[in-house]
C-alpha positions in Angstrom: 158.6 209.4 102.3 154.9 209.5 103.3 152.5 210.8 100.7 149.2 212.4 101.6 146.1 210.5 100.5 144.0 212.6 98.2 140.2 212.3 97.7 140.5 210.7 94.3 142.9 208.1 95.7 140.4 207.3 98.5 137.5 207.0 96.0 139.6 204.7 93.8 140.4 202.4 96.6 136.8 202.4 97.7 135.6 201.4 94.2 138.2 198.7 94.0 137.2 197.3 97.5 133.5 197.3 96.5 134.4 195.5 93.2 136.3 192.8 95.1 133.5 192.5 97.7 130.9 192.0 94.9 133.2 189.5 93.1 133.3 187.5 96.3 129.7 187.8 97.5 127.7 187.3 94.3 128.4 183.5 94.1 127.5 183.1 97.7 124.3 185.0 97.3 123.5 183.1 94.1 123.9 179.8 95.9 121.7 181.0 98.8 119.0 182.1 96.4 119.1 178.7 94.6 118.6 176.9 97.9 115.1 178.6 98.2 114.0 177.7 94.7 111.8 174.7 93.8 113.8 171.9 92.1 112.3 172.5 88.7 113.2 176.2 88.6 116.9 175.9 89.4 118.0 176.7 85.9 115.6 179.4 84.9 118.3 182.1 85.1 116.6 184.3 87.6 118.6 185.6 90.6 115.6 186.0 93.0 113.1 183.1 93.1 109.5 183.8 92.1 108.2 181.2 94.6 110.2 180.6 97.8 110.2 177.2 99.3 112.0 175.3 102.1 111.6 171.9 100.4 115.4 171.6 99.7 116.1 172.1 103.4 113.4 169.7 104.4 114.9 167.1 102.1 118.3 167.5 103.7 117.0 167.0 107.2 114.6 164.2 106.3 117.5 161.9 105.4 119.6 160.9 108.4 122.8 161.3 106.5 123.1 165.1 106.9 122.5 165.1 110.7 125.0 162.3 111.1 127.6 164.1 109.0 127.0 167.3 110.9 127.3 165.6 114.2 130.6 164.0 113.1 132.0 167.4 111.8 131.1 169.2 115.0 132.7 166.4 117.1 135.9 166.5 115.1 136.0 170.3 115.2 135.6 170.3 119.0 138.2 167.6 119.6 140.8 169.2 117.2 140.2 172.6 118.8 140.7 171.2 122.3 143.9 169.5 121.2 145.2 172.7 119.6 144.4 174.7 122.8 146.2 172.2 125.0 149.3 172.0 122.7 149.3 175.8 122.3 149.0 176.3 126.1 151.9 174.0 126.7 154.0 175.7 124.1 153.4 179.2 125.4 
């Protein structure tokens, strides 16, 4: 039996979806805001930084380890995707 969706049911589902979305997005937004804070103000408890800086990103790219790891990850991803496409094509 199919039941009609009432307005209150639709509102309830919308509120539940928004709650789940916020539950999932708040940690990601928190980490993104932390990446723009200076190193000394990471634990000040504020969500939005008072002073924005790109020093954390400069520090990552100044060391060669990140670019090397990124290059390796991209290479492995491309190779594994190519292998999966070839095997999937042969299996189809």
